[in-house]
Structure formats: structure tokens, C-alpha cells
N, CA, C and O of each residue as an XYZ file, in Angstrom:
460
protein
N     116.839     95.189    100.600
C     117.396     96.373    101.255
C     116.563     96.676    102.508
O     115.388     97.027    102.389
N     117.138     96.550    103.684
C     116.381     96.826    104.913
C     115.969     98.293    104.999
O     116.510     99.158    104.311
N     115.016     98.532    105.849
C     114.528     99.895    106.026
C     115.593    100.760    106.688
O     116.223    100.331    107.655
N     115.802    101.977    106.178
C     116.755    102.873    106.824
C     116.245    103.307    108.200
O     115.045    103.514    108.380
N     117.137    103.443    109.156
C     116.754    103.836    110.521
C     115.999    105.156    110.531
O     115.070    105.337    111.318
N     116.393    106.073    109.667
C     115.727    107.384    109.625
C     114.260    107.259    109.220
O     113.440    108.093    109.604
N     113.919    106.218    108.443
C     112.534    106.029    108.023
C     111.641    105.709    109.222
O     110.501    106.168    109.285
N     112.151    104.927    110.166
C     111.383    104.622    111.372
C     111.017    105.920    112.104
O     109.863    106.129    112.479
N     112.006    106.777    112.299
C     111.762    108.042    112.997
C     110.790    108.923    112.226
O     109.911    109.551    112.817
N     110.946    108.969    110.912
C     110.064    109.776    110.071
C     108.609    109.288    110.173
O     107.691    110.097    110.304
N     108.405    107.976    110.112
C     107.047    107.437    110.181
C     106.453    107.595    111.581
O     105.259    107.858    111.726
N     107.280    107.436    112.600
C     106.804    107.665    113.969
C     106.399    109.119    114.165
O     105.360    109.396    114.765
N     107.207    110.048    113.666
C     106.866    111.470    113.777
C     105.561    111.771    113.056
O     104.726    112.525    113.556
N     105.393    111.180    111.885
C     104.156    111.386    111.118
C     102.949    110.874    111.906
O     101.941    111.569    112.032
N     103.061    109.665    112.429
C     101.949    109.059    113.176
C     101.649    109.832    114.443
O     100.482    110.031    114.781
N     102.679    110.274    115.152
C     102.482    111.009    116.399
C     101.819    112.354    116.172
O     101.198    112.894    117.088
N     101.937    112.905    114.975
C     101.327    114.200    114.662
C      99.836    114.082    114.328
O      99.147    115.099    114.246
N      99.330    112.868    114.134
C      97.918    112.682    113.805
C      97.057    112.942    115.048
O      97.489    112.665    116.166
N      95.846    113.469    114.858
C      94.984    113.792    116.004
C      94.718    112.585    116.903
O      94.363    111.509    116.423
N      94.892    112.778    118.202
C      94.610    111.734    119.179
C      95.705    110.707    119.360
O      95.551    109.782    120.158
N      96.812    110.844    118.637
C      97.882    109.846    118.697
C      98.583    109.863    120.051
O      98.837    110.922    120.623
N      98.890    108.664    120.550
C      99.591    108.472    121.812
C     100.796    107.585    121.545
O     100.666    106.543    120.902
N     101.954    107.980    122.023
C     103.195    107.238    121.791
C     103.583    106.464    123.044
O     103.396    106.936    124.166
N     104.131    105.263    122.834
C     104.561    104.437    123.955
C     105.666    103.494    123.468
O     105.792    103.230    122.272
N     106.455    103.000    124.408
C     107.456    101.972    124.113
C     107.046    100.724    124.883
O     106.871    100.771    126.101
N     106.893     99.611    124.175
C     106.426     98.361    124.773
C     107.401     97.230    124.452
O     108.269     97.360    123.589
N     107.239     96.139    125.157
C     107.939     94.892    124.841
C     109.448     95.079    124.681
O     110.048     94.505    123.772
N     110.046     95.851    125.530
C     111.496     95.979    125.525
C     112.079     96.784    124.381
O     113.198     96.508    123.947
N     111.357     97.765    123.884
C     111.930     98.650    122.879
C     111.121     98.842    121.616
O     111.534     99.601    120.740
N     109.990     98.185    121.492
C     109.147     98.367    120.317
C     108.363     99.663    120.481
O     107.690     99.871    121.490
N     108.458    100.523    119.487
C     107.785    101.825    119.545
C     106.390    101.695    118.938
O     106.222    101.172    117.837
N     105.396    102.181    119.678
C     103.992    101.986    119.332
C     103.264    103.328    119.347
O     103.488    104.159    120.228
N     102.389    103.528    118.359
C     101.510    104.698    118.348
C     100.076    104.179    118.355
O      99.713    103.303    117.570
N      99.267    104.738    119.258
C      97.889    104.277    119.466
C      96.936    105.454    119.418
O      97.337    106.618    119.446
N      95.658    105.109    119.345
C      94.587    106.086    119.510
C      93.533    105.422    120.395
O      93.114    104.294    120.135
N      93.117    106.120    121.427
C      92.142    105.553    122.349
C      92.617    104.262    122.992
O      91.807    103.398    123.327
N      93.933    104.125    123.167
C      94.485    102.918    123.768
C      94.634    101.740    122.820
O      95.050    100.662    123.244
N      94.304    101.920    121.550
C      94.406    100.845    120.547
C      95.520    101.190    119.553
O      95.560    102.289    119.000
N      96.412    100.238    119.343
C      97.559    100.452    118.454
C      97.124    100.631    116.995
O      96.200     99.976    116.514
N      97.829    101.549    116.304
C      97.656    101.631    114.850
C      99.000    101.623    114.114
O      99.030    101.554    112.885
N     100.106    101.691    114.853
C     101.434    101.614    114.247
C     102.380    100.966    115.242
O     102.396    101.318    116.421
N     103.178    100.003    114.749
C     104.191     99.350    115.570
C     105.500     99.397    114.795
O     105.573     98.938    113.655
N     106.527     99.951    115.416
C     107.856    100.007    114.795
C     108.826     99.209    115.657
O     109.149     99.597    116.779
N     109.276     98.103    115.117
C     110.218     97.245    115.826
C     111.431     96.966    114.964
O     111.550     97.485    113.854
N     112.314     96.158    115.472
C     113.551     95.846    114.748
C     113.297     95.258    113.369
O     114.060     95.504    112.435
N     112.231     94.483    113.239
C     111.970     93.784    111.975
C     111.316     94.664    110.914
O     111.441     94.374    109.724
N     110.621     95.731    111.311
C     109.961     96.564    110.317
C     108.889     97.449    110.915
O     108.777     97.604    112.131
N     108.105     98.022    110.020
C     107.016     98.927    110.368
C     105.702     98.192    110.100
O     105.458     97.737    108.982
N     104.867     98.081    111.115
C     103.611     97.339    110.979
C     102.419     98.245    111.216
O     102.447     99.127    112.074
N     101.359     98.008    110.431
C     100.119     98.762    110.591
C      98.941     97.965    110.049
O      99.106     97.038    109.257
N      97.755     98.348    110.493
C      96.510     97.686    110.103
C      96.107     98.130    108.698
O      96.317     99.281    108.315
N      95.519     97.195    107.931
C      95.034     97.519    106.584
C      93.596     97.026    106.439
O      93.112     96.238    107.251
N      92.930     97.497    105.406
C      91.577     97.030    105.107
C      91.600     95.526    104.851
O      92.552     95.003    104.271
N      90.553     94.839    105.285
C      90.474     93.387    105.095
C      90.711     92.995    103.643
O      91.445     92.046    103.370
N      90.101     93.713    102.718
C      90.201     93.388    101.306
C      91.573     93.627    100.700
O      91.876     93.097     99.631
N      92.409     94.416    101.365
C      93.749     94.719    100.853
C      94.837     93.852    101.476
O      95.978     93.850    101.012
N      94.485     93.119    102.523
C      95.491     92.397    103.300
C      96.301     91.412    102.458
O      97.531     91.455    102.483
N      95.645     90.538    101.723
C      96.369     89.519    100.951
C      97.260     90.137     99.882
O      98.407     89.726     99.708
N      96.734     91.117     99.173
C      97.524     91.749     98.112
C      98.747     92.464     98.690
O      99.855     92.315     98.175
N      98.546     93.236     99.750
C      99.663     93.980    100.330
C     100.693     93.065    100.978
O     101.895     93.278    100.825
N     100.234     92.052    101.698
C     101.181     91.180    102.393
C     101.975     90.311    101.423
O     102.976     89.712    101.816
N     101.550     90.230    100.173
C     102.276     89.456     99.177
C     103.238     90.257     98.330
O     103.950     89.690     97.502
N     103.273     91.564     98.521
C     104.186     92.401     97.744
C     105.629     92.202     98.203
O     105.867     91.849     99.358
N     106.591     92.426     97.309
C     107.997     92.348     97.725
C     108.269     93.364     98.842
O     107.866     94.523     98.748
N     108.941     92.923     99.878
C     109.256     93.812    100.992
C     108.142     93.942    102.009
O     108.252     94.721    102.956
N     107.065     93.183    101.824
C     105.920     93.214    102.737
C     105.634     91.784    103.190
O     105.978     90.820    102.506
N     104.998     91.666    104.353
C     104.578     90.352    104.835
C     103.488     90.546    105.887
O     103.321     91.647    106.411
N     102.754     89.493    106.194
C     101.806     89.593    107.307
C     102.584     89.912    108.590
O     103.640     89.330    108.838
N     102.072     90.813    109.381
C     102.771     91.212    110.609
C     102.726     90.078    111.638
O     101.657     89.539    111.924
N     103.888     89.720    112.193
C     103.894     88.680    113.224
C     102.963     89.044    114.381
O     102.937     90.188    114.835
N     102.213     88.073    114.841
C     101.273     88.186    115.967
C     100.034     89.032    115.659
O      99.059     88.976    116.409
N     100.047     89.803    114.589
C      98.925     90.697    114.298
C      98.269     90.408    112.950
O      97.326     91.102    112.568
N      98.739     89.417    112.234
C      98.207     89.128    110.897
C      96.719     88.787    110.937
O      95.973     89.172    110.036
N      96.284     88.075    111.964
C      94.857     87.706    112.010
C      93.957     88.922    112.170
O      92.765     88.861    111.871
N      94.534     90.039    112.646
C      93.789     91.293    112.755
C      94.020     92.162    111.516
O      93.664     93.341    111.502
N      94.614     91.575    110.481
C      94.858     92.229    109.189
C      95.879     93.360    109.287
O      95.635     94.485    108.852
N      97.020     93.030    109.868
C      98.159     93.942    109.925
C      99.228     93.436    108.973
O      99.432     92.229    108.841
N      99.911     94.367    108.307
C     101.043     94.036    107.445
C     102.307     94.639    108.048
O     102.260     95.558    108.866
N     103.436     94.087    107.615
C     104.721     94.619    108.066
C     105.558     94.972    106.840
O     105.722     94.161    105.928
N     106.079     96.186    106.835
C     106.982     96.643    105.784
C     108.394     96.321    106.243
O     108.834     96.794    107.291
N     109.110     95.510    105.457
C     110.468     95.136    105.832
C     111.515     95.718    104.874
O     112.707     95.712    105.182
N     111.073     96.221    103.715
C     111.969     96.912    102.783
C     111.133     97.817    101.888
O     109.905     97.733    101.863
N     111.815     98.671    101.165
C     111.129     99.624    100.288
C     111.039     99.124     98.851
O     111.042     99.925     97.916
N     110.961     97.817     98.668
C     110.883     97.254     97.322
C     109.582     97.623     96.616
O     109.601     97.957     95.431
N     108.455     97.570     97.320
C     107.154     97.785     96.677
C     106.496     99.104     97.061
O     105.734     99.667     96.275
N     106.780     99.600     98.253
C     106.121    100.820     98.723
C     107.131    101.940     98.928
O     108.227    101.726     99.446
N     106.740    103.136     98.511
C     107.540    104.332     98.764
C     107.136    104.895    100.134
O     106.076    104.549    100.656
N     107.967    105.751    100.711
C     107.610    106.351    101.997
C     106.227    107.022    102.007
O     105.524    106.951    103.016
N     105.832    107.659    100.925
C     104.495    108.272    100.868
C     103.398    107.215    100.971
O     102.367    107.453    101.601
N     103.612    106.054    100.359
C     102.642    104.958    100.463
C     102.528    104.479    101.912
O     101.432    104.193    102.394
N     103.646    104.395    102.588
C     103.642    103.959    103.987
C     102.914    104.990    104.846
O     102.129    104.624    105.720
N     103.168    106.269    104.605
C     102.461    107.322    105.356
C     100.948    107.209    105.164
O     100.186    107.311    106.126
N     100.520    107.000    103.924
C      99.084    106.830    103.665
C      98.543    105.587    104.363
O      97.422    105.597    104.872
N      99.331    104.525    104.388
C      98.926    103.314    105.087
C      98.763    103.545    106.578
O      97.827    103.030    107.189
N      99.657    104.306    107.160
C      99.569    104.633    108.583
C      98.320    105.463    108.863
O      97.627    105.236    109.855
N      98.036    106.419    107.994
C      96.833    107.242    108.165
C      95.573    106.388    108.070
O      94.632    106.569    108.842
N      95.564    105.454    107.118
C      94.407    104.561    106.972
C      94.292    103.635    108.181
O      93.185    103.356    108.644
N      95.409    103.163    108.688
C      95.401    102.326    109.877
C      94.755    103.072    111.040
O      93.932    102.509    111.761
N      95.122    104.324    111.220
C      94.525    105.141    112.278
C      93.016    105.225    112.090
O      92.259    105.078    113.050
N      92.572    105.463    110.848
C      91.135    105.552    110.561
C      90.418    104.243    110.893
O      89.331    104.256    111.472
N      91.024    103.123    110.527
C      90.415    101.817    110.793
C      90.278    101.569    112.296
O      89.241    101.097    112.761
N      91.320    101.886    113.042
C      91.289    101.690    114.493
C      90.311    102.668    115.132
O      89.547    102.290    116.020
N      90.330    103.909    114.692
C      89.404    104.920    115.211
C      87.960    104.492    114.995
O      87.111    104.718    115.857
N      87.677    103.880    113.861
C      86.329    103.427    113.545
C      85.788    102.368    114.481
O      84.575    102.170    114.551
N      86.657    101.685    115.198
C      86.244    100.644    116.139
C      86.077    101.170    117.571
O      85.617    100.440    118.449
N      86.445    102.417    117.803
C      86.341    103.000    119.143
C      84.909    103.456    119.431
O      84.115    103.632    118.507
N      84.580    103.647    120.709
C      83.250    104.169    121.052
C      82.999    105.527    120.391
O      83.932    106.283    120.119
N      81.745    105.813    120.143
C      81.345    107.003    119.395
C      81.933    108.295    119.966
O      82.378    109.155    119.205
N      81.942    108.442    121.272
C      82.459    109.676    121.881
C      83.931    109.883    121.543
O      84.355    111.002    121.255
N      84.710    108.801    121.580
C      86.122    108.906    121.223
C      86.296    109.197    119.741
O      87.147    109.999    119.358
N      85.497    108.550    118.913
C      85.582    108.784    117.465
C      85.332    110.257    117.154
O      86.062    110.862    116.369
N      84.318    110.825    117.759
C      83.972    112.220    117.488
C      85.068    113.166    117.957
O      85.324    114.186    117.317
N      85.713    112.838    119.067
C      86.759    113.713    119.607
C      87.976    113.784    118.684
O      88.663    114.805    118.655
N      88.258    112.710    117.924
C      89.473    112.672    117.126
C      89.231    112.585    115.617
O      90.168    112.339    114.858
N      88.016    112.778    115.185
C      87.736    112.681    113.743
C      88.195    113.909    113.008
O      88.038    113.994    111.790
């Protein structure tokens, strides 16, 4: 079962409401949310992608409805393509964790401004 269109908007709204979030459209229509110029959420035609903890990558990317995110898997990103394994609340928590992971890699001044 593919992701409902309304879920994309709901997850984008959630991500955009997080402190320091910046919204942009890239690559001919892919919707992206970043912090400090670094992406933490990508919503494209194929699904919703976000960064995960290194230790969770293999387990999450192997769940039904999940896969390694194209072009971003080496950076430990997963893509949600259906709601078989994760509920919307799980995806929201994943997006929040993705933001934290990306924020943790930013310079200290930026981290402090958005923590």
C-alpha cells in the first residue's frame, strides 16, 4: 500500500515546525527540510526519507515498507515506501531523531541556537 499523499504533507508540516527547520524544493519537485543547510527529511515521489542511527540502519531498512534511501544509504538514510511496518507516529519520531543526528554534526554555535 503506497503512502497516502496527505501523509507527505503531514510529515512535512511536522518537520517544518521543528526549531531551525528550513524548507526547500530541490531536484525538480523533491521537498526537503534542512537545519543549518543540512537535510534531515526528503519527501519525493518514491517515499519519505530520513537519517537514522548507524546501529538502527540495517534493521529499519529491512522492515516491510522500508528500504535504504536511494543515493543516501551510505549516510545511513532509510526510505519509507508504505505503512506496513511503521505507523505515522513512528515516522514522526524518526524525523525528530534525524533532525537531532544532523544537528549534532553542525558547528557548536548552530547546535546551541537550535537545541
